[in-house]
TORKOL-4160 file (C-alpha; in steps of 0.2 Angstrom, whole numbers, padded with zeros to 4 digits, m for minus):
352
<pt num="1" X="0160" Y="m0535" Z="m0283"/>
<pt num="2" X="0147" Y="m0525" Z="m0273"/>
<pt num="3" X="0156" Y="m0516" Z="m0259"/>
<pt num="4" X="0144" Y="m0502" Z="m0254"/>
<pt num="5" X="0141" Y="m0501" Z="m0235"/>
<pt num="6" X="0132" Y="m0488" Z="m0224"/>
<pt num="7" X="0130" Y="m0485" Z="m0205"/>
<pt num="8" X="0113" Y="m0478" Z="m0201"/>
<pt num="9" X="0111" Y="m0471" Z="m0183"/>
<pt num="10" X="0093" Y="m0471" Z="m0177"/>
<pt num="11" X="0085" Y="m0469" Z="m0160"/>
<pt num="12" X="0082" Y="m0485" Z="m0150"/>
<pt num="13" X="0065" Y="m0479" Z="m0143"/>
<pt num="14" X="0053" Y="m0466" Z="m0148"/>
<pt num="15" X="0039" Y="m0464" Z="m0136"/>
<pt num="16" X="0025" Y="m0452" Z="m0141"/>
<pt num="17" X="0008" Y="m0449" Z="m0133"/>
<pt num="18" X="m0002" Y="m0443" Z="m0118"/>
<pt num="19" X="0007" Y="m0442" Z="m0101"/>
<pt num="20" X="0023" Y="m0452" Z="m0108"/>
<pt num="21" X="0034" Y="m0440" Z="m0098"/>
<pt num="22" X="0030" Y="m0451" Z="m0083"/>
<pt num="23" X="0039" Y="m0465" Z="m0092"/>
<pt num="24" X="0055" Y="m0456" Z="m0093"/>
<pt num="25" X="0064" Y="m0467" Z="m0080"/>
<pt num="26" X="0058" Y="m0483" Z="m0089"/>
<pt num="27" X="0063" Y="m0477" Z="m0106"/>
<pt num="28" X="0081" Y="m0472" Z="m0099"/>
<pt num="29" X="0083" Y="m0489" Z="m0091"/>
<pt num="30" X="0077" Y="m0498" Z="m0106"/>
<pt num="31" X="0090" Y="m0488" Z="m0116"/>
<pt num="32" X="0104" Y="m0496" Z="m0105"/>
<pt num="33" X="0110" Y="m0478" Z="m0100"/>
<pt num="34" X="0118" Y="m0478" Z="m0083"/>
<pt num="35" X="0128" Y="m0466" Z="m0072"/>
<pt num="36" X="0124" Y="m0448" Z="m0067"/>
<pt num="37" X="0113" Y="m0439" Z="m0080"/>
<pt num="38" X="0117" Y="m0421" Z="m0085"/>
<pt num="39" X="0100" Y="m0413" Z="m0089"/>
<pt num="40" X="0101" Y="m0398" Z="m0101"/>
<pt num="41" X="0086" Y="m0386" Z="m0101"/>
<pt num="42" X="0081" Y="m0368" Z="m0102"/>
<pt num="43" X="0070" Y="m0358" Z="m0089"/>
<pt num="44" X="0052" Y="m0361" Z="m0096"/>
<pt num="45" X="0055" Y="m0379" Z="m0101"/>
<pt num="46" X="0063" Y="m0383" Z="m0084"/>
<pt num="47" X="0046" Y="m0378" Z="m0076"/>
<pt num="48" X="0035" Y="m0387" Z="m0089"/>
<pt num="49" X="0045" Y="m0404" Z="m0089"/>
<pt num="50" X="0063" Y="m0402" Z="m0083"/>
<pt num="51" X="0059" Y="m0404" Z="m0065"/>
<pt num="52" X="0048" Y="m0419" Z="m0067"/>
<pt num="53" X="0062" Y="m0427" Z="m0078"/>
<pt num="54" X="0075" Y="m0424" Z="m0064"/>
<pt num="55" X="0063" Y="m0432" Z="m0051"/>
<pt num="56" X="0060" Y="m0447" Z="m0062"/>
<pt num="57" X="0079" Y="m0450" Z="m0066"/>
<pt num="58" X="0083" Y="m0448" Z="m0047"/>
<pt num="59" X="0073" Y="m0463" Z="m0044"/>
<pt num="60" X="0084" Y="m0474" Z="m0054"/>
<pt num="61" X="0102" Y="m0467" Z="m0051"/>
<pt num="62" X="0112" Y="m0453" Z="m0045"/>
<pt num="63" X="0104" Y="m0436" Z="m0042"/>
<pt num="64" X="0105" Y="m0428" Z="m0060"/>
<pt num="65" X="0116" Y="m0413" Z="m0063"/>
<pt num="66" X="0106" Y="m0398" Z="m0071"/>
<pt num="67" X="0112" Y="m0385" Z="m0083"/>
<pt num="68" X="0100" Y="m0371" Z="m0088"/>
<pt num="69" X="0105" Y="m0362" Z="m0104"/>
<pt num="70" X="0097" Y="m0345" Z="m0109"/>
<pt num="71" X="0100" Y="m0345" Z="m0128"/>
<pt num="72" X="0108" Y="m0357" Z="m0141"/>
<pt num="73" X="0126" Y="m0352" Z="m0144"/>
<pt num="74" X="0143" Y="m0360" Z="m0145"/>
<pt num="75" X="0146" Y="m0352" Z="m0128"/>
<pt num="76" X="0131" Y="m0362" Z="m0121"/>
<pt num="77" X="0138" Y="m0378" Z="m0129"/>
<pt num="78" X="0155" Y="m0374" Z="m0121"/>
<pt num="79" X="0146" Y="m0371" Z="m0104"/>
<pt num="80" X="0138" Y="m0388" Z="m0105"/>
<pt num="81" X="0154" Y="m0397" Z="m0111"/>
<pt num="82" X="0164" Y="m0389" Z="m0096"/>
<pt num="83" X="0150" Y="m0395" Z="m0084"/>
<pt num="84" X="0151" Y="m0412" Z="m0092"/>
<pt num="85" X="0170" Y="m0413" Z="m0089"/>
<pt num="86" X="0168" Y="m0408" Z="m0071"/>
<pt num="87" X="0154" Y="m0421" Z="m0066"/>
<pt num="88" X="0158" Y="m0434" Z="m0079"/>
<pt num="89" X="0140" Y="m0439" Z="m0082"/>
<pt num="90" X="0135" Y="m0456" Z="m0089"/>
<pt num="91" X="0123" Y="m0448" Z="m0102"/>
<pt num="92" X="0114" Y="m0431" Z="m0106"/>
<pt num="93" X="0096" Y="m0427" Z="m0107"/>
<pt num="94" X="0089" Y="m0412" Z="m0117"/>
<pt num="95" X="0073" Y="m0405" Z="m0111"/>
<pt num="96" X="0065" Y="m0390" Z="m0121"/>
<pt num="97" X="0063" Y="m0383" Z="m0138"/>
<pt num="98" X="0077" Y="m0382" Z="m0151"/>
<pt num="99" X="0091" Y="m0374" Z="m0141"/>
<pt num="100" X="0091" Y="m0386" Z="m0126"/>
<pt num="101" X="0090" Y="m0401" Z="m0137"/>
<pt num="102" X="0103" Y="m0395" Z="m0150"/>
<pt num="103" X="0115" Y="m0390" Z="m0136"/>
<pt num="104" X="0113" Y="m0407" Z="m0127"/>
<pt num="105" X="0115" Y="m0416" Z="m0143"/>
<pt num="106" X="0131" Y="m0408" Z="m0148"/>
<pt num="107" X="0139" Y="m0409" Z="m0130"/>
<pt num="108" X="0134" Y="m0427" Z="m0130"/>
<pt num="109" X="0143" Y="m0431" Z="m0146"/>
<pt num="110" X="0158" Y="m0421" Z="m0141"/>
<pt num="111" X="0160" Y="m0432" Z="m0125"/>
<pt num="112" X="0154" Y="m0448" Z="m0134"/>
<pt num="113" X="0140" Y="m0450" Z="m0122"/>
<pt num="114" X="0122" Y="m0456" Z="m0125"/>
<pt num="115" X="0108" Y="m0443" Z="m0127"/>
<pt num="116" X="0089" Y="m0442" Z="m0123"/>
<pt num="117" X="0078" Y="m0430" Z="m0132"/>
<pt num="118" X="0063" Y="m0423" Z="m0122"/>
<pt num="119" X="0055" Y="m0410" Z="m0133"/>
<pt num="120" X="0042" Y="m0397" Z="m0125"/>
<pt num="121" X="0038" Y="m0389" Z="m0142"/>
<pt num="122" X="0035" Y="m0397" Z="m0159"/>
<pt num="123" X="0045" Y="m0383" Z="m0167"/>
<pt num="124" X="0057" Y="m0392" Z="m0179"/>
<pt num="125" X="0064" Y="m0410" Z="m0184"/>
<pt num="126" X="0080" Y="m0408" Z="m0173"/>
<pt num="127" X="0071" Y="m0417" Z="m0159"/>
<pt num="128" X="0076" Y="m0434" Z="m0167"/>
<pt num="129" X="0089" Y="m0429" Z="m0181"/>
<pt num="130" X="0108" Y="m0431" Z="m0180"/>
<pt num="131" X="0111" Y="m0413" Z="m0183"/>
<pt num="132" X="0111" Y="m0397" Z="m0173"/>
<pt num="133" X="0109" Y="m0379" Z="m0178"/>
<pt num="134" X="0118" Y="m0366" Z="m0167"/>
<pt num="135" X="0120" Y="m0347" Z="m0171"/>
<pt num="136" X="0137" Y="m0339" Z="m0170"/>
<pt num="137" X="0137" Y="m0320" Z="m0173"/>
<pt num="138" X="0128" Y="m0316" Z="m0189"/>
<pt num="139" X="0127" Y="m0334" Z="m0196"/>
<pt num="140" X="0120" Y="m0351" Z="m0191"/>
<pt num="141" X="0130" Y="m0367" Z="m0191"/>
<pt num="142" X="0123" Y="m0384" Z="m0195"/>
<pt num="143" X="0133" Y="m0397" Z="m0185"/>
<pt num="144" X="0134" Y="m0416" Z="m0187"/>
<pt num="145" X="0130" Y="m0426" Z="m0171"/>
<pt num="146" X="0123" Y="m0442" Z="m0166"/>
<pt num="147" X="0104" Y="m0444" Z="m0165"/>
<pt num="148" X="0096" Y="m0447" Z="m0148"/>
<pt num="149" X="0096" Y="m0464" Z="m0141"/>
<pt num="150" X="0078" Y="m0461" Z="m0136"/>
<pt num="151" X="0064" Y="m0448" Z="m0139"/>
<pt num="152" X="0051" Y="m0444" Z="m0126"/>
<pt num="153" X="0037" Y="m0433" Z="m0134"/>
<pt num="154" X="0023" Y="m0430" Z="m0122"/>
<pt num="155" X="0008" Y="m0424" Z="m0133"/>
<pt num="156" X="m0001" Y="m0416" Z="m0117"/>
<pt num="157" X="0015" Y="m0404" Z="m0115"/>
<pt num="158" X="0017" Y="m0401" Z="m0134"/>
<pt num="159" X="m0001" Y="m0397" Z="m0136"/>
<pt num="160" X="0000" Y="m0384" Z="m0122"/>
<pt num="161" X="0016" Y="m0375" Z="m0130"/>
<pt num="162" X="0014" Y="m0359" Z="m0139"/>
<pt num="163" X="0004" Y="m0362" Z="m0156"/>
<pt num="164" X="0017" Y="m0352" Z="m0166"/>
<pt num="165" X="0030" Y="m0365" Z="m0162"/>
<pt num="166" X="0019" Y="m0379" Z="m0168"/>
<pt num="167" X="0015" Y="m0370" Z="m0184"/>
<pt num="168" X="0034" Y="m0367" Z="m0186"/>
<pt num="169" X="0036" Y="m0386" Z="m0185"/>
<pt num="170" X="0023" Y="m0389" Z="m0198"/>
<pt num="171" X="0031" Y="m0377" Z="m0210"/>
<pt num="172" X="0048" Y="m0385" Z="m0207"/>
<pt num="173" X="0040" Y="m0401" Z="m0213"/>
<pt num="174" X="0030" Y="m0394" Z="m0227"/>
<pt num="175" X="0046" Y="m0387" Z="m0234"/>
<pt num="176" X="0052" Y="m0405" Z="m0237"/>
<pt num="177" X="0043" Y="m0404" Z="m0253"/>
<pt num="178" X="0055" Y="m0392" Z="m0261"/>
<pt num="179" X="0070" Y="m0399" Z="m0251"/>
<pt num="180" X="0068" Y="m0416" Z="m0259"/>
<pt num="181" X="0066" Y="m0408" Z="m0277"/>
<pt num="182" X="0082" Y="m0398" Z="m0274"/>
<pt num="183" X="0091" Y="m0414" Z="m0269"/>
<pt num="184" X="0085" Y="m0423" Z="m0285"/>
<pt num="185" X="0091" Y="m0408" Z="m0295"/>
<pt num="186" X="0108" Y="m0409" Z="m0287"/>
<pt num="187" X="0109" Y="m0428" Z="m0291"/>
<pt num="188" X="0105" Y="m0425" Z="m0309"/>
<pt num="189" X="0116" Y="m0410" Z="m0312"/>
<pt num="190" X="0130" Y="m0412" Z="m0299"/>
<pt num="191" X="0130" Y="m0431" Z="m0296"/>
<pt num="192" X="0126" Y="m0428" Z="m0278"/>
<pt num="193" X="0122" Y="m0445" Z="m0270"/>
<pt num="194" X="0103" Y="m0447" Z="m0268"/>
<pt num="195" X="0094" Y="m0460" Z="m0258"/>
<pt num="196" X="0077" Y="m0465" Z="m0265"/>
<pt num="197" X="0071" Y="m0472" Z="m0248"/>
<pt num="198" X="0076" Y="m0456" Z="m0238"/>
<pt num="199" X="0069" Y="m0445" Z="m0252"/>
<pt num="200" X="0052" Y="m0454" Z="m0252"/>
<pt num="201" X="0051" Y="m0454" Z="m0233"/>
<pt num="202" X="0054" Y="m0436" Z="m0232"/>
<pt num="203" X="0041" Y="m0432" Z="m0246"/>
<pt num="204" X="0028" Y="m0444" Z="m0238"/>
<pt num="205" X="0030" Y="m0435" Z="m0221"/>
<pt num="206" X="0026" Y="m0418" Z="m0229"/>
<pt num="207" X="0011" Y="m0426" Z="m0238"/>
<pt num="208" X="0005" Y="m0434" Z="m0222"/>
<pt num="209" X="0005" Y="m0417" Z="m0213"/>
<pt num="210" X="m0003" Y="m0408" Z="m0227"/>
<pt num="211" X="m0017" Y="m0421" Z="m0229"/>
<pt num="212" X="m0021" Y="m0420" Z="m0210"/>
<pt num="213" X="m0020" Y="m0401" Z="m0210"/>
<pt num="214" X="m0038" Y="m0399" Z="m0206"/>
<pt num="215" X="m0035" Y="m0409" Z="m0189"/>
<pt num="216" X="m0021" Y="m0397" Z="m0184"/>
<pt num="217" X="m0028" Y="m0384" Z="m0172"/>
<pt num="218" X="m0022" Y="m0375" Z="m0156"/>
<pt num="219" X="m0023" Y="m0385" Z="m0140"/>
<pt num="220" X="m0028" Y="m0402" Z="m0147"/>
<pt num="221" X="m0017" Y="m0416" Z="m0142"/>
<pt num="222" X="m0022" Y="m0425" Z="m0159"/>
<pt num="223" X="m0013" Y="m0410" Z="m0168"/>
<pt num="224" X="0002" Y="m0413" Z="m0157"/>
<pt num="225" X="0002" Y="m0431" Z="m0161"/>
<pt num="226" X="0001" Y="m0428" Z="m0180"/>
<pt num="227" X="0015" Y="m0415" Z="m0180"/>
<pt num="228" X="0027" Y="m0424" Z="m0169"/>
<pt num="229" X="0025" Y="m0440" Z="m0179"/>
<pt num="230" X="0030" Y="m0430" Z="m0195"/>
<pt num="231" X="0045" Y="m0422" Z="m0186"/>
<pt num="232" X="0051" Y="m0439" Z="m0181"/>
<pt num="233" X="0049" Y="m0446" Z="m0198"/>
<pt num="234" X="0059" Y="m0431" Z="m0206"/>
<pt num="235" X="0073" Y="m0434" Z="m0193"/>
<pt num="236" X="0074" Y="m0452" Z="m0197"/>
<pt num="237" X="0075" Y="m0448" Z="m0216"/>
<pt num="238" X="0090" Y="m0437" Z="m0212"/>
<pt num="239" X="0098" Y="m0451" Z="m0202"/>
<pt num="240" X="0095" Y="m0463" Z="m0217"/>
<pt num="241" X="0103" Y="m0451" Z="m0229"/>
<pt num="242" X="0117" Y="m0446" Z="m0218"/>
<pt num="243" X="0114" Y="m0428" Z="m0221"/>
<pt num="244" X="0101" Y="m0414" Z="m0220"/>
<pt num="245" X="0097" Y="m0415" Z="m0238"/>
<pt num="246" X="0080" Y="m0423" Z="m0237"/>
<pt num="247" X="0074" Y="m0408" Z="m0227"/>
<pt num="248" X="0085" Y="m0394" Z="m0232"/>
<pt num="249" X="0086" Y="m0386" Z="m0249"/>
<pt num="250" X="0085" Y="m0368" Z="m0256"/>
<pt num="251" X="0072" Y="m0363" Z="m0243"/>
<pt num="252" X="0084" Y="m0367" Z="m0229"/>
<pt num="253" X="0098" Y="m0357" Z="m0237"/>
<pt num="254" X="0085" Y="m0343" Z="m0239"/>
<pt num="255" X="0081" Y="m0344" Z="m0220"/>
<pt num="256" X="0099" Y="m0345" Z="m0215"/>
<pt num="257" X="0102" Y="m0329" Z="m0225"/>
<pt num="258" X="0088" Y="m0321" Z="m0216"/>
<pt num="259" X="0096" Y="m0325" Z="m0200"/>
<pt num="260" X="0111" Y="m0315" Z="m0205"/>
<pt num="261" X="0101" Y="m0300" Z="m0212"/>
<pt num="262" X="0087" Y="m0299" Z="m0199"/>
<pt num="263" X="0092" Y="m0310" Z="m0184"/>
<pt num="264" X="0079" Y="m0315" Z="m0171"/>
<pt num="265" X="0065" Y="m0308" Z="m0181"/>
<pt num="266" X="0055" Y="m0324" Z="m0186"/>
<pt num="267" X="0056" Y="m0342" Z="m0182"/>
<pt num="268" X="0066" Y="m0354" Z="m0192"/>
<pt num="269" X="0051" Y="m0365" Z="m0197"/>
<pt num="270" X="0041" Y="m0349" Z="m0203"/>
<pt num="271" X="0056" Y="m0343" Z="m0213"/>
<pt num="272" X="0058" Y="m0359" Z="m0222"/>
<pt num="273" X="0040" Y="m0360" Z="m0225"/>
<pt num="274" X="0040" Y="m0344" Z="m0234"/>
<pt num="275" X="0056" Y="m0349" Z="m0243"/>
<pt num="276" X="0048" Y="m0365" Z="m0249"/>
<pt num="277" X="0034" Y="m0355" Z="m0258"/>
<pt num="278" X="0047" Y="m0345" Z="m0268"/>
<pt num="279" X="0057" Y="m0361" Z="m0271"/>
<pt num="280" X="0043" Y="m0371" Z="m0277"/>
<pt num="281" X="0039" Y="m0357" Z="m0289"/>
<pt num="282" X="0057" Y="m0357" Z="m0296"/>
<pt num="283" X="0057" Y="m0376" Z="m0297"/>
<pt num="284" X="0042" Y="m0374" Z="m0308"/>
<pt num="285" X="0036" Y="m0392" Z="m0305"/>
<pt num="286" X="0018" Y="m0396" Z="m0306"/>
<pt num="287" X="0021" Y="m0411" Z="m0294"/>
<pt num="288" X="0018" Y="m0399" Z="m0280"/>
<pt num="289" X="0014" Y="m0381" Z="m0286"/>
<pt num="290" X="0019" Y="m0366" Z="m0276"/>
<pt num="291" X="0000" Y="m0362" Z="m0273"/>
<pt num="292" X="m0002" Y="m0379" Z="m0264"/>
<pt num="293" X="0013" Y="m0375" Z="m0253"/>
<pt num="294" X="0006" Y="m0358" Z="m0249"/>
<pt num="295" X="m0012" Y="m0365" Z="m0246"/>
<pt num="296" X="m0005" Y="m0378" Z="m0234"/>
<pt num="297" X="0005" Y="m0365" Z="m0224"/>
<pt num="298" X="m0011" Y="m0354" Z="m0223"/>
<pt num="299" X="m0021" Y="m0369" Z="m0218"/>
<pt num="300" X="m0011" Y="m0372" Z="m0202"/>
<pt num="301" X="m0009" Y="m0353" Z="m0198"/>
<pt num="302" X="0009" Y="m0351" Z="m0203"/>
<pt num="303" X="0015" Y="m0335" Z="m0212"/>
<pt num="304" X="0016" Y="m0334" Z="m0231"/>
<pt num="305" X="0022" Y="m0317" Z="m0233"/>
<pt num="306" X="0037" Y="m0306" Z="m0229"/>
<pt num="307" X="0025" Y="m0295" Z="m0219"/>
<pt num="308" X="0019" Y="m0311" Z="m0209"/>
<pt num="309" X="0038" Y="m0314" Z="m0205"/>
<pt num="310" X="0040" Y="m0296" Z="m0199"/>
<pt num="311" X="0054" Y="m0294" Z="m0213"/>
<pt num="312" X="0054" Y="m0280" Z="m0225"/>
<pt num="313" X="0053" Y="m0283" Z="m0244"/>
<pt num="314" X="0071" Y="m0278" Z="m0248"/>
<pt num="315" X="0078" Y="m0289" Z="m0236"/>
<pt num="316" X="0069" Y="m0304" Z="m0243"/>
<pt num="317" X="0076" Y="m0299" Z="m0261"/>
<pt num="318" X="0093" Y="m0298" Z="m0254"/>
<pt num="319" X="0091" Y="m0315" Z="m0245"/>
<pt num="320" X="0085" Y="m0323" Z="m0262"/>
<pt num="321" X="0100" Y="m0316" Z="m0272"/>
<pt num="322" X="0113" Y="m0320" Z="m0259"/>
<pt num="323" X="0107" Y="m0336" Z="m0251"/>
<pt num="324" X="0117" Y="m0347" Z="m0263"/>
<pt num="325" X="0133" Y="m0341" Z="m0254"/>
<pt num="326" X="0128" Y="m0348" Z="m0237"/>
<pt num="327" X="0135" Y="m0366" Z="m0240"/>
<pt num="328" X="0142" Y="m0377" Z="m0254"/>
<pt num="329" X="0125" Y="m0385" Z="m0258"/>
<pt num="330" X="0118" Y="m0385" Z="m0275"/>
<pt num="331" X="0099" Y="m0380" Z="m0276"/>
<pt num="332" X="0088" Y="m0372" Z="m0288"/>
<pt num="333" X="0096" Y="m0356" Z="m0284"/>
<pt num="334" X="0112" Y="m0362" Z="m0293"/>
<pt num="335" X="0126" Y="m0349" Z="m0292"/>
<pt num="336" X="0114" Y="m0336" Z="m0288"/>
<pt num="337" X="0099" Y="m0327" Z="m0296"/>
<pt num="338" X="0097" Y="m0309" Z="m0302"/>
<pt num="339" X="0088" Y="m0296" Z="m0292"/>
<pt num="340" X="0074" Y="m0295" Z="m0306"/>
<pt num="341" X="0071" Y="m0313" Z="m0306"/>
<pt num="342" X="0070" Y="m0314" Z="m0287"/>
<pt num="343" X="0058" Y="m0299" Z="m0286"/>
<pt num="344" X="0047" Y="m0307" Z="m0299"/>
<pt num="345" X="0046" Y="m0323" Z="m0290"/>
<pt num="346" X="0042" Y="m0315" Z="m0273"/>
<pt num="347" X="0029" Y="m0304" Z="m0281"/>
<pt num="348" X="0021" Y="m0317" Z="m0291"/>
<pt num="349" X="0019" Y="m0329" Z="m0276"/>
<pt num="350" X="0013" Y="m0314" Z="m0265"/>
<pt num="351" X="0027" Y="m0315" Z="m0253"/>
<pt num="352" X="0030" Y="m0297" Z="m0256"/>
């Protein structure tokens, strides 16, 4: 008897395009969210989009409560949680880049409340996924949460965000190539559950971005359109899988280790991009050669070297040899690689 079952949580609405921030009130109403909203944002995104979101929401319900967070941390999450306990909101809205959205997402999950994602930068696939990433001390935690009920991505705003944030989002998507291969490897060697549909969607998302890389240029709304669609697809792939596996392999372990060794030096997306070059080399697959990964990153202006990240060579080697310790997730790094092998991979790929 077939008894398999699965619960997939996906956004009800994803609204992408020019000027769609003006549709915030309508999107929230159609999502059947009621009560006082609690808007979580940070200083710059508040000016760019947060104030407009507050004005929109005030037209359809109680005056929104606003919490401004300076940095992503568990203290910031606790600050939002405490505010939520005080005002008892009907739902939360995250307006900003990674930190505001991840904090709002996790605070909403803690209070079992609906959540709306309003990204102001296309910097990572957390804008639609059911996971949040928050640093604590010298490490970074990936925490399970519910995906947003709605995503409102205004390409006019996204196109005007700092270009390095967009290239970080692109690099995060390109790294799906190596993440999916690591997932397949873990399935073959460790019997880790693998989803053909989720894996194919994740890989197709990376291919879509690479094939359109010539159209990805600073200040173009068409570029923001391409990147945000890819980020949404990647987030959906993770929701289908019920884990971050479709978009997180050895390249992400490498990035998380860099966060410990050289905190706040480079953007997450740029770190996983460089990590994916080395990971593709170690995987040794001709399905997507490491040179193709490197060329794709260069094409959109993302770093491809340790120097480009602002990280010294020895730190890169240490990260490669110890990244397997980050979490219990089998990748091409296995139980660790020797320093000589790590150095050879980094030198041959031109990372150092």
